[in-house]
PAMI-579759 format. One line per 3 residues: number of its first residue (from 1); their letters; for each residue x, y, z of N, C-alpha, C. Coordinates in Angstrom, 3 decimals, always signed. Each point is the difference from the previous one (the first is absolute). Layout:
BEGIN
NUM	A	X,Y,Z,X,Y,Z,X,Y,Z  ...
***
This chain:
BEGIN
1	MKP	+132.430,+106.868,+122.091,-1.148,-0.735,-0.524,+0.199,-1.499,+0.198  -1.029,-0.654,+0.527,+0.089,-1.435,+0.222,-0.017,-0.728,-1.335  +0.836,-1.053,-0.153,+0.031,-0.722,-1.273,-1.300,-0.756,-0.234
4	LSI	-0.459,+0.028,-1.234,-1.196,-0.748,-0.387,+0.185,-0.490,-1.420  -0.110,-1.297,-0.193,+0.129,-0.597,-1.320,-1.334,-0.627,-0.390  -0.689,+0.617,-0.953,-1.258,-0.552,-0.486,+0.249,-1.328,-0.721
7	GKA	+1.129,-0.082,-0.703,+0.344,-1.235,-0.698,+0.181,-1.158,+0.958  +0.697,+0.254,+1.104,+0.197,-1.044,+1.008,-1.334,-0.408,+0.611  -0.865,+0.981,+0.268,-1.320,-0.306,+0.557,-0.803,-0.870,-0.951
10	WEE	+0.107,+0.268,-1.307,-0.723,-0.792,-0.992,+0.538,-1.430,-0.050  +1.306,-0.151,+0.050,+0.586,-1.349,-0.001,-0.443,-0.789,+1.221  +0.016,+0.638,+1.162,-0.452,-0.677,+1.213,-1.489,-0.325,-0.071
13	TTA	-0.774,+0.893,-0.621,-1.441,-0.223,-0.122,-0.301,-1.207,-0.878  +0.623,-0.068,-1.173,-0.262,-1.125,-0.903,+0.425,-1.323,+0.628  +1.122,+0.011,+0.720,+0.454,-1.227,+0.665,-0.970,-0.417,+1.098
16	FVK	-0.490,+0.970,+0.767,-0.917,-0.314,+1.092,-1.342,-0.487,-0.538  -0.524,+0.666,-1.030,-1.289,-0.406,-0.576,+0.107,-1.390,-0.620  +1.115,-0.284,-0.649,+0.200,-1.324,-0.579,+0.018,-1.073,+1.084
19	REG	+0.583,+0.331,+1.142,+0.120,-0.971,+1.084,-1.291,-0.134,+0.803  -0.715,+1.110,+0.221,-1.166,+0.001,+0.879,-1.307,+0.286,-0.737  +0.018,-0.109,-1.313,-1.196,+0.322,-0.774,-1.208,-0.848,+0.352
22	SLL	+0.223,-1.238,+0.431,-1.113,-0.873,+0.360,-0.768,+0.517,+1.211  +0.625,+0.866,+0.797,-0.685,+0.637,+1.118,-0.548,+1.375,-0.377  +0.777,+0.740,-0.777,-0.339,+1.392,-0.286,-1.202,+0.139,-0.935
25	FPV	+0.011,-0.736,-1.113,-1.047,+0.188,-1.004,-1.388,-0.424,+0.473  -0.147,-1.128,+0.727,-1.340,-0.319,+0.514,-0.562,+1.079,+0.916  +0.870,+0.579,+0.852,-0.453,+1.080,+0.870,-0.459,+1.196,-0.826
28	AFL	+0.784,+0.354,-1.012,-0.347,+1.148,-0.848,-1.305,-0.235,-0.743  -0.180,-1.181,-0.563,-1.229,-0.292,-0.750,-1.210,-0.018,+0.932  +0.148,-0.609,+1.186,-1.128,-0.148,+0.914,-0.423,+1.332,+0.612
31	FMA	+0.969,+0.830,+0.366,-0.316,+1.233,+0.726,-0.042,+1.244,-0.887  +0.690,-0.017,-1.151,+0.125,+1.215,-0.791,-0.660,-0.090,-1.365  -0.192,-1.193,-0.525,-0.622,-0.145,-1.317,-1.455,-0.415,+0.117
34	LPV	-0.259,-1.076,+0.723,-1.350,-0.544,+0.082,-1.016,+0.978,+0.589  +0.309,+0.708,+1.107,-0.994,+0.954,+0.529,-0.373,+1.097,-0.993  +0.958,+0.445,-0.789,-0.292,+1.038,-0.993,-0.967,-0.526,-1.052
37	VIF	+0.236,-1.232,-0.471,-0.883,-0.594,-1.009,-1.401,-0.191,+0.573  -0.090,-0.479,+1.234,-1.304,-0.200,+0.629,-0.736,+1.325,+0.150  +0.727,+1.038,+0.421,-0.612,+1.327,+0.152,-0.521,+0.516,-1.341
40	QQI	+0.771,-0.195,-1.057,-0.427,+0.443,-1.326,-1.229,-0.752,-0.482  -0.121,-1.265,+0.406,-1.153,-0.784,-0.417,-1.248,+0.332,+0.809  +0.183,+0.412,+1.263,-1.150,+0.330,+0.845,-0.583,+1.358,-0.365
43	VPP	+0.883,+0.968,-0.255,-0.455,+1.352,-0.339,-0.621,-0.009,-1.397  -1.161,+0.613,-0.164,-0.619,+0.052,-1.330,+0.925,+0.626,-1.030  +0.139,-0.600,-1.189,+0.912,+0.525,-1.021,-0.290,+1.445,-0.379
46	ELL	-1.301,+0.360,-0.038,-0.333,+1.371,-0.392,+0.496,+1.006,+1.026  +0.028,-0.402,+1.293,+0.493,+0.895,+1.030,+1.499,+0.210,-0.140  +0.748,-1.093,-0.236,+1.441,+0.125,-0.229,+0.282,+0.855,-1.226
49	AEV	-0.814,-0.169,-1.044,+0.185,+0.783,-1.221,-0.215,+1.485,+0.273  -1.015,+0.322,+0.822,-0.259,+1.400,+0.336,+1.154,+0.603,+0.793  +0.534,-0.780,+0.952,+1.118,+0.490,+0.809,+1.223,+0.259,-0.870
52	MKA	+0.328,-0.960,-0.888,+1.158,+0.160,-0.869,-0.181,+1.189,-0.935  -1.201,+0.167,-0.523,-0.269,+1.119,-0.900,+0.111,+1.332,+0.727  -0.506,+0.049,+1.230,+0.057,+1.238,+0.773,+1.427,+0.358,+0.360
55	QSA	+0.803,-1.000,+0.373,+1.390,+0.255,+0.362,+0.791,+0.540,-1.181  -0.255,-0.539,-1.191,+0.725,+0.464,-1.183,-0.502,+1.350,-0.481  -1.231,+0.346,+0.389,-0.592,+1.233,-0.518,+0.195,+1.196,+0.919
58	GGA	-0.194,-0.229,+1.321,+0.009,+1.196,+0.822,+0.401,-0.147,+1.433  +0.465,-1.132,+0.413,+0.454,-0.151,+1.377,-1.130,-0.305,+0.957  +0.253,+0.288,+1.284,-0.911,-0.417,+1.058,-1.365,+0.662,-0.108
61	AAV	-0.044,+1.244,-0.486,-1.272,+0.705,-0.081,-0.968,-0.672,-0.954  +0.516,-0.736,-0.993,-0.857,-0.617,-0.998,-0.348,-1.440,+0.327  +0.574,-0.549,+1.066,-0.264,-1.387,+0.352,-1.438,-0.141,+0.471
64	PQL	-0.751,-0.971,-0.518,-1.389,-0.166,+0.410,-0.102,-0.435,+1.447  -1.190,+0.217,+0.594,-0.215,-0.420,+1.376,+0.056,-1.527,+0.075  +0.831,-0.488,+0.889,+0.223,-1.439,+0.096,-0.698,-0.555,+1.227
67	PAS	-0.585,-1.208,-0.111,-0.679,-0.605,+1.150,+0.996,-0.421,+1.073  -0.516,-0.187,+1.222,+0.865,-0.393,+1.114,+0.652,-1.347,-0.253  -0.701,-0.896,-0.704,+0.549,-1.326,-0.287,+1.281,+0.087,-0.822
70	FWI	+0.066,+1.001,-0.888,+1.209,+0.189,-0.810,+1.189,+0.317,+0.894  -0.186,+0.934,+0.933,+1.107,+0.412,+0.860,+0.377,-1.098,+0.986  -0.978,-0.767,+0.470,+0.302,-1.119,+0.889,+0.837,-1.040,-0.731
73	GFL	-0.432,-0.339,-1.220,+0.755,-0.965,-0.797,+1.388,+0.506,-0.330  +0.104,+1.288,-0.327,+1.293,+0.600,-0.313,+0.922,-0.038,+1.217  -0.538,+0.329,+1.182,+0.805,+0.006,+1.218,+0.478,-1.410,+0.347
76	VTM	-0.905,-0.983,-0.109,+0.372,-1.383,+0.289,+1.099,-0.466,-0.949  -0.140,+0.335,-1.276,+1.008,-0.380,-0.991,+1.353,+0.630,+0.317  -0.005,+1.273,+0.397,+1.240,+0.689,+0.332,+0.668,-0.608,+1.239
79	VIG	-0.797,-0.330,+1.022,+0.563,-0.573,+1.225,+0.606,-1.373,-0.276  -0.715,-0.816,-0.775,+0.527,-1.325,-0.351,+1.299,+0.147,-0.792  +0.030,+0.951,-0.923,+1.226,+0.243,-0.766,+1.139,+0.456,+0.888
82	LIG	-0.308,+0.830,+1.005,+1.035,+0.466,+0.932,+0.554,-1.164,+0.813  -0.885,-0.895,+0.432,+0.462,-1.179,+0.736,+0.944,-0.827,-0.876  -0.368,-0.179,-1.264,+0.864,-0.742,-0.903,+1.339,+0.659,-0.203
85	ALT	-0.007,+1.331,-0.170,+1.257,+0.722,-0.200,+0.907,-0.112,+1.221  -0.568,+0.152,+1.193,+0.800,-0.093,+1.215,+0.512,-1.420,+0.218  -0.802,-0.993,-0.389,+0.458,-1.388,+0.086,+1.199,-0.217,-0.914
88	LYA	-0.059,+0.545,-1.208,+1.122,-0.125,-0.930,+1.240,+0.709,+0.535  -0.187,+1.171,+0.598,+1.141,+0.704,+0.597,+0.626,-0.839,+1.104  -0.837,-0.616,+0.835,+0.520,-0.825,+1.089,+0.772,-1.197,-0.543
91	LAL	-0.520,-0.636,-1.042,+0.696,-1.133,-0.603,+1.335,+0.433,-0.605  +0.019,+1.206,-0.588,+1.220,+0.479,-0.648,+1.046,+0.464,+1.004  -0.458,+0.560,+1.118,+0.937,+0.562,+0.972,+0.462,-1.019,+1.037
94	RPG	-0.775,-1.042,+0.178,+0.347,-1.011,+1.004,-0.052,-1.393,-0.625  +0.956,-0.320,-0.844,+0.012,-1.310,-0.664,-0.010,-1.137,+1.021  -0.776,-1.015,-0.309,-0.067,-1.144,+0.891,-1.281,-0.078,+0.797
97	ISV	-0.726,+1.129,+0.138,-1.254,-0.058,+0.742,-1.083,-0.575,-0.899  -1.036,-0.524,+0.611,-1.096,-0.592,-0.761,-0.963,+1.084,-0.476  -0.876,-0.382,-0.924,-1.002,+0.944,-0.481,-0.924,+0.419,+1.137
100	GEA	-0.356,-0.953,+0.874,-0.858,+0.326,+1.131,+0.646,+1.014,+0.932  +1.271,-0.188,+0.284,+0.716,+0.951,+0.861,+0.098,+1.365,-0.658  +0.259,+0.013,-1.301,+0.089,+1.266,-0.727,-1.347,+0.718,+0.000
103	MRL	-1.087,-0.763,-0.162,-1.331,+0.603,-0.012,-0.344,+0.576,+1.374  +0.344,-0.721,+1.054,-0.273,+0.509,+1.352,+0.786,+1.281,+0.266  +1.246,+0.038,-0.456,+0.801,+1.209,+0.163,-0.620,+1.164,-0.769
106	GLQ	-0.452,-0.283,-1.219,-0.645,+1.043,-0.786,-1.256,+0.530,+0.666  -0.819,-0.897,+0.550,-1.217,+0.418,+0.692,+0.323,+0.855,+1.219  +1.059,-0.356,+0.725,+0.395,+0.772,+1.180,+0.430,+1.420,-0.353
109	RIP	+0.585,+0.172,-1.196,+0.548,+1.301,-0.371,-0.982,+0.857,-0.813  -1.175,-0.536,-0.316,-0.979,+0.767,-0.776,-0.383,+1.311,+0.690  -0.294,+0.012,+1.309,-0.351,+1.286,+0.633,+1.084,+1.062,-0.163
112	VLM	+1.267,-0.409,+0.088,+1.096,+0.952,-0.175,+0.000,+0.556,-1.418  -0.146,-0.904,-0.995,+0.029,+0.448,-1.391,-1.195,+0.883,-0.336  -1.173,-0.346,+0.524,-1.189,+0.804,-0.284,+0.113,+1.377,+0.636
115	TAG	+0.536,+0.053,+1.205,+0.203,+1.302,+0.651,+1.022,+0.836,-0.761  +1.089,-0.644,-0.406,+1.021,+0.711,-0.777,-0.584,+0.492,-1.324  -0.805,-0.844,-0.642,-0.625,+0.392,-1.256,-0.921,+1.198,+0.168
118	LLV	-0.761,+0.022,+1.092,-0.888,+1.134,+0.266,+0.796,+1.281,+0.238  +1.107,-0.122,+0.715,+0.833,+1.182,+0.256,+0.591,+0.541,-1.291  +0.506,-0.909,-0.854,+0.568,+0.423,-1.278,-1.090,+0.598,-0.884
121	AAG	-1.174,-0.636,-0.013,-1.112,+0.509,-0.812,-0.433,+1.385,+0.472  -0.020,+0.194,+1.318,-0.378,+1.313,+0.535,+0.998,+1.071,-0.434  +1.284,-0.327,+0.094,+1.017,+0.949,-0.444,-0.106,+0.295,-1.481
124	TMI	-0.268,-1.044,-0.792,-0.150,+0.196,-1.445,-1.210,+0.868,-0.309  -1.111,-0.237,+0.710,-1.204,+0.792,-0.231,+0.234,+1.468,+0.340  +0.754,+0.251,+1.065,+0.315,+1.389,+0.353,+0.782,+0.672,-1.130
127	AII	+0.971,-0.747,-0.564,+0.778,+0.543,-1.120,-0.888,+0.256,-1.213  -0.907,-0.932,-0.274,-0.891,+0.161,-1.144,-0.909,+1.205,+0.189  -0.545,+0.144,+1.205,-0.883,+1.139,+0.273,+0.765,+1.312,-0.142
130	ALT	+1.226,+0.022,+0.522,+0.799,+1.220,-0.099,+0.285,+0.365,-1.458  +0.396,-0.999,-0.807,+0.285,+0.275,-1.407,-1.269,+0.348,-0.761  -1.132,-0.616,+0.375,-1.268,+0.340,-0.643,-0.376,+1.453,+0.276
133	LVV	+0.241,+0.443,+1.227,-0.273,+1.399,+0.343,+0.898,+0.946,-0.790  +1.254,-0.420,-0.201,+0.910,+0.826,-0.805,-0.506,+0.105,-1.429  -0.431,-1.133,-0.560,-0.535,+0.005,-1.365,-1.235,+0.886,-0.088
136	ALF	-0.904,-0.126,+0.990,-1.213,+0.811,+0.006,+0.332,+1.484,+0.093  +1.005,+0.339,+0.808,+0.402,+1.399,+0.155,+0.528,+0.563,-1.309  +0.856,-0.772,-0.680,+0.521,+0.468,-1.285,-1.115,+0.122,-1.034
139	SVL	-0.999,-0.888,+0.081,-1.113,+0.074,-0.951,-0.815,+1.260,+0.220  -0.237,+0.341,+1.277,-0.756,+1.211,+0.312,+0.759,+1.246,-0.429  +1.314,-0.039,+0.173,+0.823,+1.151,-0.360,+0.331,+0.040,-1.484
142	GGS	-0.567,-0.955,-0.756,+0.252,-0.013,-1.436,+1.300,-0.660,-0.376  +0.435,-0.946,+0.825,+1.250,-0.692,-0.295,-0.095,-0.803,-1.279  +1.106,-0.206,-0.631,+0.026,-0.735,-1.261,-0.112,-1.492,+0.249
145	RSV	-0.341,-0.723,-1.067,-0.096,-1.451,+0.103,+1.358,-0.626,+0.290  +1.054,+0.656,-0.449,+1.330,-0.556,+0.237,+0.325,-0.046,+1.488  -0.478,+1.013,+0.746,+0.229,+0.013,+1.441,-0.764,-1.140,+0.655
148	TAL	-1.262,-0.186,-0.419,-0.803,-1.097,+0.542,+0.650,-1.343,-0.306  +0.479,-0.154,-1.217,+0.667,-1.247,-0.382,+1.261,-0.217,+0.829  +0.706,+1.080,+0.277,+1.220,-0.101,+0.804,-0.329,-0.448,+1.421
151	VMA	-1.081,+0.537,+0.560,-0.402,-0.393,+1.349,-0.412,-1.469,+0.024  -0.751,-0.437,-1.014,-0.421,-1.402,-0.062,+1.208,-0.929,-0.163  +0.982,+0.453,-0.773,+1.223,-0.795,-0.148,+0.739,-0.097,+1.330
154	ALF	-0.013,+1.099,+0.751,+0.632,-0.010,+1.322,-0.722,-0.965,+0.935  -1.328,-0.060,-0.115,-0.781,-0.932,+0.812,+0.363,-1.440,-0.340  +0.074,-0.307,-1.287,+0.364,-1.352,-0.425,+1.409,-0.356,+0.466
157	GTM	+0.908,+0.948,-0.144,+1.372,-0.237,+0.439,+0.082,-0.239,+1.499  -0.794,+0.747,+0.772,-0.011,-0.185,+1.450,-0.508,-1.383,+0.371  -1.066,-0.445,-0.666,-0.567,-1.314,+0.281,+0.988,-1.109,-0.343
160	MFV	+0.701,+0.123,-1.116,+0.986,-1.006,-0.378,+1.194,+0.013,+0.962  +0.374,+1.190,+0.459,+1.098,+0.101,+0.957,-0.353,-0.721,+1.303  -1.227,+0.234,+0.477,-0.438,-0.661,+1.228,-0.092,-1.509,-0.201
163	AAR	-0.510,-0.421,-1.170,-0.123,-1.434,-0.278,+1.365,-0.677,+0.002  +0.994,+0.643,-0.577,+1.343,-0.576,-0.033,+0.636,-0.017,+1.384  -0.160,+1.080,+0.746,+0.630,+0.082,+1.324,-0.653,-0.945,+1.006
166	LLL	-1.287,-0.343,-0.230,-0.704,-0.913,+0.907,-0.186,-1.380,-0.622  +0.809,-0.307,-0.996,-0.109,-1.285,-0.680,+0.213,-1.169,+0.962  +0.823,+0.201,+1.012,+0.359,-1.081,+0.919,-0.896,-0.061,+1.231
169	LNA	-1.085,+0.756,+0.009,-0.841,+0.092,+1.192,-0.539,-1.362,+0.434  -0.531,-0.782,-0.939,-0.549,-1.308,+0.347,+1.081,-0.945,+0.514  +1.155,+0.038,-0.650,+1.095,-0.863,+0.429,+0.470,+0.367,+1.402
172	VAI	+0.100,+1.287,+0.275,+0.412,+0.448,+1.328,-1.012,-0.443,+1.047  -1.297,+0.172,-0.296,-1.040,-0.347,+0.962,-0.039,-1.497,+0.282  +0.289,-0.814,-1.012,+0.009,-1.449,+0.194,+1.241,-0.438,+0.770
175	DRP	+1.141,+0.607,-0.285,+1.269,-0.470,+0.544,+0.308,+0.547,+1.381  -0.625,+1.126,+0.364,+0.352,+0.645,+1.265,-1.253,+0.206,+0.846  +0.058,-0.373,+1.277,-1.160,+0.152,+0.889,-0.144,+1.431,+0.500
178	IGA	-0.392,+0.894,-0.894,-0.100,+1.416,+0.331,-1.381,+0.510,-0.375  -0.298,+1.214,+0.436,-1.280,+0.618,-0.286,-0.035,+0.667,-1.364  -1.159,+0.569,-0.326,-0.214,+0.583,-1.323,+0.927,+1.182,-0.267
181	VDA	+0.114,+0.912,+0.964,+0.828,+1.195,-0.196,+1.462,-0.390,-0.173  +0.482,-0.915,+0.828,+1.391,-0.440,-0.125,+0.233,-0.728,-1.318  -0.991,-0.763,-0.473,+0.133,-0.699,-1.279,+0.169,+0.994,-1.138
184	IRQ	-0.797,+1.069,+0.028,+0.114,+1.041,-1.023,+1.364,+0.681,+0.093  +0.410,+0.330,+1.207,+1.271,+0.710,+0.209,+1.188,-0.855,-0.456  -0.002,-1.283,+0.356,+1.130,-0.864,-0.347,+0.014,-0.321,-1.490
187	SWR	-1.169,-0.151,-0.616,-0.042,-0.209,-1.442,+0.554,+1.211,-0.737  -0.365,+1.172,+0.467,+0.485,+1.240,-0.604,+1.520,+0.120,+0.162  +0.497,-0.389,+1.155,+1.431,+0.103,+0.265,+0.800,-0.988,-0.864
190	LTQ	-0.517,-1.205,-0.165,+0.714,-1.014,-0.776,+0.140,+0.392,-1.474  -0.972,+0.708,-0.523,+0.025,+0.352,-1.432,+0.654,+1.345,-0.267  +0.570,+0.611,+1.012,+0.658,+1.294,-0.192,+1.133,-0.122,-1.010
193	GQF	-0.013,+0.871,-0.994,+1.030,+0.000,-1.029,-0.200,-1.017,-1.104  -1.111,-0.739,+0.044,-0.237,-1.057,-0.999,-1.202,+0.288,-0.887  -0.486,+1.240,-0.009,-1.230,+0.299,-0.743,+0.126,-0.345,-1.477
196	GRL	+1.116,+0.366,-0.621,+0.158,-0.222,-1.439,-0.132,-1.473,-0.373  +0.716,-0.868,+0.703,-0.051,-1.432,-0.294,-1.385,-0.574,+0.279  -0.591,+0.402,+1.125,-1.311,-0.542,+0.364,-1.094,+0.518,-0.933
199	FAF	+0.109,+1.248,-0.419,-0.969,+0.545,-0.953,+0.081,-0.746,-1.330  +1.218,-0.250,-0.464,+0.168,-0.746,-1.248,-0.578,-1.408,+0.130  +0.237,-0.630,+1.153,-0.549,-1.335,+0.250,-1.520,+0.023,-0.045
202	LAI	-0.620,+0.958,+0.682,-1.457,+0.108,-0.006,-0.542,+0.273,-1.393  +0.663,+0.894,-0.730,-0.456,+0.337,-1.349,+0.025,-1.217,-0.915  +1.063,-0.786,+0.079,+0.107,-1.205,-0.834,-1.109,-0.988,+0.340
205	VII	-0.249,-0.201,+1.297,-1.040,-0.939,+0.425,-1.374,+0.465,-0.480  -0.285,+1.296,+0.133,-1.298,+0.531,-0.413,-0.195,-0.140,-1.500  +1.001,+0.401,-0.767,-0.112,-0.082,-1.462,-0.139,-1.444,-0.451
208	LGV	+0.841,-0.882,+0.570,-0.069,-1.408,-0.354,-1.364,-0.589,+0.344  -0.517,+0.345,+1.185,-1.295,-0.523,+0.409,-1.125,+0.472,-0.892  -0.008,+1.287,-0.336,-1.069,+0.553,-0.841,+0.020,-0.622,-1.394
211	VTQ	+1.190,-0.077,-0.609,+0.113,-0.516,-1.363,-0.369,-1.475,-0.063  +0.571,-0.809,+0.887,-0.253,-1.443,-0.053,-1.447,-0.333,+0.361  -0.577,+0.691,+0.981,-1.381,-0.282,+0.363,-0.964,+0.407,-1.107
214	AAV	+0.281,+1.116,-0.659,-0.853,+0.413,-1.115,+0.057,-1.028,-1.131  +1.206,-0.506,-0.292,+0.151,-0.992,-1.062,-0.707,-1.301,+0.357  +0.190,-0.465,+1.235,-0.630,-1.251,+0.431,-1.515,+0.136,+0.026
217	QSI	-0.497,+1.119,+0.509,-1.442,+0.213,+0.047,-0.606,-0.006,-1.396  +0.679,+0.631,-0.934,-0.491,+0.042,-1.376,+0.002,-1.386,-0.636  +1.112,-0.723,+0.157,+0.127,-1.317,-0.633,-1.026,-0.978,+0.559
220	FGV	-0.080,-0.102,+1.327,-0.922,-0.959,+0.599,-1.447,+0.443,-0.151  -0.235,+1.309,-0.094,-1.356,+0.464,-0.272,-0.478,-0.443,-1.365  +0.869,+0.103,-0.992,-0.358,-0.441,-1.359,-0.214,-1.502,-0.034
223	LGA	+0.911,-0.753,+0.639,-0.145,-1.458,+0.021,-1.281,-0.416,+0.710  -0.297,+0.657,+1.119,-1.229,-0.324,+0.721,-1.239,+0.312,-0.815  +0.015,+1.108,-0.747,-1.136,+0.358,-0.839,-0.211,-1.028,-1.105
226	LIG	+1.098,-0.497,-0.561,-0.116,-1.008,-1.054,-0.545,-1.326,+0.542  +0.339,-0.305,+1.254,-0.413,-1.283,+0.575,-1.432,+0.046,+0.520  -0.343,+1.051,+0.759,-1.307,-0.014,+0.652,-0.741,+1.313,+0.054
229	GAE	+0.386,+0.990,-0.750,-0.731,+1.250,-0.011,+0.526,+1.024,+0.988  -0.808,+1.050,+0.226,+0.442,+1.153,+0.784,+0.276,-0.361,+1.459  -0.855,-0.811,+0.624,+0.185,-0.332,+1.411,+1.287,-0.796,+0.218
232	IAV	+0.251,-0.965,-0.861,+1.234,-0.783,+0.101,+1.210,+0.893,-0.262  -0.148,+0.954,-0.909,+1.104,+0.916,-0.300,+0.385,+0.814,+1.231  -1.011,+0.513,+0.719,+0.259,+0.787,+1.199,+0.669,-0.865,+1.076
235	LAA	-0.513,-1.223,+0.182,+0.555,-0.887,+1.016,+1.435,-0.402,-0.342  +0.229,-0.356,-1.268,+1.344,-0.426,-0.413,+0.999,+1.138,+0.136  -0.397,+1.199,-0.429,+0.890,+1.155,+0.110,+0.290,+0.329,+1.460
238	GLA	-1.036,-0.099,+0.850,+0.199,+0.286,+1.415,+0.919,-0.999,+0.671  -0.180,-1.288,-0.294,+0.846,-1.034,+0.583,+1.455,+0.160,-0.441  +0.197,+0.209,-1.301,+1.357,+0.120,-0.524,+0.707,+1.231,+0.559
241	TAA	-0.724,+1.118,+0.053,+0.599,+1.234,+0.514,+0.333,-0.129,+1.484  -0.910,-0.597,+0.777,+0.242,-0.173,+1.427,+1.174,-0.935,+0.250  +0.084,-1.078,-0.789,+1.111,-0.944,+0.165,+1.333,+0.672,-0.322
244	LSA	+0.037,+0.770,-1.087,+1.229,+0.702,-0.356,+0.364,+1.026,+1.070  -1.004,+0.703,+0.525,+0.247,+0.981,+1.046,+0.600,-0.676,+1.236  -0.498,-1.194,+0.343,+0.527,-0.726,+1.148,+1.461,-0.381,-0.219
247	IIQ	+0.331,-0.430,-1.205,+1.391,-0.365,-0.306,+0.917,+1.223,+0.124  -0.454,+1.122,-0.565,+0.792,+1.226,+0.087,+0.172,+0.419,+1.458  -1.071,-0.139,+0.791,+0.068,+0.379,+1.411,+1.011,-0.856,+0.755
250	VYF	+0.071,-1.290,-0.321,+0.969,-0.872,+0.667,+1.417,+0.529,-0.217  +0.348,+0.260,-1.255,+1.348,+0.482,-0.293,+0.229,+1.387,+0.603  -1.002,+0.860,-0.071,+0.138,+1.353,+0.537,+0.220,-0.024,+1.514
253	LVM	-0.814,-0.776,+0.712,+0.106,-0.034,+1.458,+1.300,-0.656,+0.459  +0.388,-1.088,-0.663,+1.260,-0.650,+0.376,+1.177,+0.926,-0.282  -0.040,+0.686,-1.125,+1.105,+0.899,-0.326,+0.047,+1.177,+0.969
256	TAR	-1.166,+0.502,+0.389,-0.026,+1.057,+1.006,+0.611,-0.482,+1.309  -0.278,-1.257,+0.357,+0.593,-0.573,+1.212,+1.515,-0.085,-0.115  +0.512,-0.361,-1.192,+1.450,-0.076,-0.188,+0.621,+1.402,+0.046
259	IYR	-0.669,+0.981,-0.555,+0.477,+1.382,+0.089,+0.056,+0.439,+1.464  -1.033,-0.348,+0.733,-0.024,+0.331,+1.433,+1.175,-0.607,+0.735  +0.293,-1.268,-0.272,+1.119,-0.659,+0.678,+1.320,+0.664,-0.357
262	QLE	+0.153,+0.417,-1.253,+1.236,+0.698,-0.381,+0.166,+1.294,+0.780  -1.039,+0.815,+0.013,+0.096,+1.295,+0.657,+0.085,-0.150,+1.519  -0.667,-1.022,+0.541,+0.090,-0.255,+1.430,+1.428,-0.386,+0.391
265	AAA	+0.623,-0.865,-0.812,+1.367,-0.408,+0.287,+0.962,+1.184,-0.083  -0.227,+0.873,-0.983,+0.862,+1.162,-0.153,-0.183,+1.000,+1.137  -1.219,+0.031,+0.543,-0.268,+0.941,+1.097,+0.608,-0.481,+1.302
***
């Protein structure tokens, strides 16, 4: 098993962010926070409320029909966020380059990342369809709820396993001039034997992000309501949550880059 120290990666991350934060945070706010806030302000609040309610109630089948403008805005926001993430990876993996150079590198590698993402998504969808068919079969045969729950747990576990094993995909694609298939293959190879550590890292980041964003959204929503009513509350909560998300993304992406360098050196 290749050595991997999460503690060492964290120490290197904090030192790098402290030294290069004047470059990293503006990129994160401009590409990852601001577009999200703008998208939330453009989309009618009632439409966002319907989507959130449908997702919590019944999944994709309950989601209301969305206009084309919603999907266009969503796609633009996602692409801008991807450019920002790849720019941050370039800055973290190649210290000394300018923001412009990092952005150009990120733009050059977007086709590779999008192709790799489509391939991974296709594989995931095949797994989901297969497990859904298994659940449907057990339901027809009178299977118990425990079996269905077990299959769903297996699906969740599979998705987390893939997420951990492909955690370094963006870093690999930015650092190496290779195609989508090779990027997936090399990312998978680098994380071999490291699932436990990487899963724990992902779990901590997810839990920390959910808890802190919920707290910030609640606090700034209340403050905004006291200052200017419901509209100000929504704007204040959105700005604060997006800003916090950008900060978390900076540390997450830089730390992922440091993990990549450790495993690359060991390989």
